C-alpha positions in Angstrom: -52.6 -16.9 -9.3 -51.2 -13.4 -9.6 -47.7 -12.2 -9.9 -46.8 -8.9 -8.4 -44.1 -7.1 -10.3 -42.0 -4.6 -8.5 -40.2 -1.9 -10.4 -36.7 -1.5 -9.3 -34.6 1.5 -10.3 -31.2 0.5 -11.8 -28.4 2.7 -10.3 -24.8 3.5 -11.2 -22.0 3.2 -8.7 -19.3 6.0 -8.3 -16.1 4.9 -6.6 -14.1 7.7 -5.2 -10.2 7.8 -5.0 -10.7 7.1 -1.2 -12.4 3.8 -2.2 -15.7 5.0 -0.9 -18.7 4.0 -3.0 -21.7 6.2 -3.9 -24.9 4.6 -5.3 -26.5 7.1 -7.6 -27.7 8.1 -11.0 -25.0 9.7 -13.1 -26.6 12.6 -14.9 -23.7 14.2 -16.7 -19.9 13.9 -17.1 -18.0 17.0 -18.2 -14.3 17.8 -18.4 -14.1 19.0 -14.8 -17.1 17.7 -12.9 -19.6 14.9 -12.7 -23.2 15.5 -11.8 -25.0 12.8 -9.8 -28.3 12.3 -8.0 -27.9 10.1 -4.9 -30.2 7.2 -4.1 -33.3 8.4 -2.2 -32.5 12.1 -3.0 -33.8 14.4 -5.7 -31.3 17.3 -5.8 -28.3 17.0 -8.1 -24.8 17.3 -6.7 -21.5 17.9 -8.5 -18.3 16.0 -7.8 -14.9 17.0 -9.1 -13.3 14.5 -11.6 -10.2 14.5 -9.4 -12.3 12.9 -6.6 -13.4 10.0 -8.8 -11.6 6.7 -9.3 -14.2 5.1 -11.6 -17.9 4.9 -12.5 -19.6 1.5 -12.8 -22.7 2.2 -14.9 -25.9 0.2 -14.6 -25.5 -1.1 -18.2 -22.1 -2.7 -17.3 -19.9 -0.1 -18.8 -16.9 1.0 -16.6 -15.3 4.5 -17.0 -12.0 5.0 -15.2 -10.7 8.5 -14.2 -8.0 8.4 -11.5 -6.0 5.8 -9.5 -6.9 5.1 -5.9 -5.3 7.3 -3.3 -3.7 4.3 -1.6 -3.2 0.7 -2.4 -3.6 -2.0 0.1 -0.3 -3.8 0.7 -0.4 -7.5 1.4 0.7 -8.3 5.0 3.2 -10.9 3.7 4.8 -8.4 1.2 8.2 -7.1 1.9 6.8 -3.6 1.5 4.8 -4.1 4.7 8.0 -4.6 6.7 8.7 -1.5 8.9 12.4 -0.5 9.4 13.0 1.4 12.6 15.9 2.4 14.8 13.7 3.0 17.9 13.7 0.0 20.3 10.3 1.2 21.7 8.7 0.3 18.3 9.5 -3.4 18.8 8.8 -3.6 22.5 6.6 -6.7 23.2 7.2 -8.3 19.8 8.7 -11.7 19.2 12.3 -12.0 17.9 12.5 -13.8 14.5 16.3 -13.5 14.0 19.2 -11.5 12.7 19.0 -10.0 9.2 21.6 -8.1 7.2 21.8 -6.6 3.7 24.3 -5.0 1.5 23.5 -2.9 -1.5 24.1 -4.0 -5.1 27.4 -3.2 -6.8 25.5 -1.4 -9.5 24.3 1.5 -7.3 25.3 4.8 -8.9 25.1 7.0 -5.9 24.8 6.8 -2.1 21.1 7.4 -2.0 20.3 4.6 -4.4 22.7 2.3 -2.5 20.9 3.0 0.7 17.5 2.4 -0.9 18.7 -0.9 -2.5 20.0 -2.1 0.9 16.7 -1.2 2.6 14.7 -3.2 0.1 17.0 -6.2 0.5 16.7 -5.9 4.3 12.9 -5.8 4.0 12.8 -8.8 1.7 15.0 -10.9 4.1 12.8 -10.0 7.0 9.6 -10.8 5.0 11.1 -14.2 4.2 11.3 -14.9 7.9 7.6 -13.7 8.3 8.7 -10.6 10.3 6.8 -7.3 10.5 9.5 -5.1 11.9 13.3 -4.7 11.7 15.2 -2.9 14.4 18.4 -1.6 12.8 21.4 -2.2 14.9 24.0 -1.1 12.4 23.8 1.2 9.3 27.0 2.0 7.4 27.7 3.8 4.1 31.0 3.2 2.2 32.5 4.6 -0.9 33.8 8.1 -1.6 34.7 10.1 -4.6 35.2 7.8 -7.7 34.4 4.7 -5.6 31.4 2.5 -5.9 28.9 3.5 -3.2 27.7 0.7 -0.9 25.4 0.6 2.1 25.2 -2.1 4.8 22.4 -2.8 7.2 22.3 -5.1 10.1 19.2 -5.6 12.3 16.9 -7.9 14.2 13.6 -9.0 12.7 10.5 -8.9 14.9 7.0 -10.2 14.4 3.5 -10.1 16.1 3.2 -13.9 16.4 5.6 -16.4 18.0 8.0 -17.7 15.4 7.0 -20.9 13.7 10.5 -22.3 13.5 13.6 -21.7 15.6 15.5 -18.7 14.3 18.9 -17.2 15.3 18.4 -15.0 18.3 20.6 -12.0 18.8 
């Protein structure tokens, strides 16, 4: 009985900031570039360090360089809720209910009050399972030496029929 042994080349994996993976042999790492030889090729190629997220070496070592260009946002996260004032954006979607939000009393300026109110609106819509909010009313209050506040009112919409009965506008 004979055993055939196959030699298999152990390769490194370079992950770019775009999250694309390159299977290769890393030949050198300098302060500005990384030289690699791709699988099934013989000519070396240089990549800028700015392009690279991390290298997974064949021996198990991981070397991190830069953050990914974008991060995936969970569909159920409040950050995935889109706020719009264009009715065409929600055309054909299901109504989930009315949502409203007021900024915190601790806002120092009008811009931070508006941002705080947007986040609160997104969180309330995400709690309903919505993907979009059509803003029906947006109002800023507070002038010189007054606490700035921002108020949003809107209708939450989603891609699926609502699971429970919500308030319809």
